[in-house]
C-alpha angles and dihedrals in degrees: 000000000000090000093056091049092049092048091051090050091050091048091052090050091050091050091050092049092048090052093048092048091050092052091047091052091048090053095045097040109027117201112254131199113247119255119249092253090051091053090049092050092049094049100040122089114247118239112236115216120224126235092254091051091052093048091049091053092046089047092231 
């Protein structure tokens, strides 16, 4: 029975530490809204270069 009680206490301590860490990170690195260009880059499809295009750029 002591083991179960101790494990519950450890779990509560871990939950508290996780919560404190999360708050600390939020203060040090605030969440920012993405810029318009970032949103565009996320939404747009990437162009895939062909092998011949890569070789031309690499001058091979």
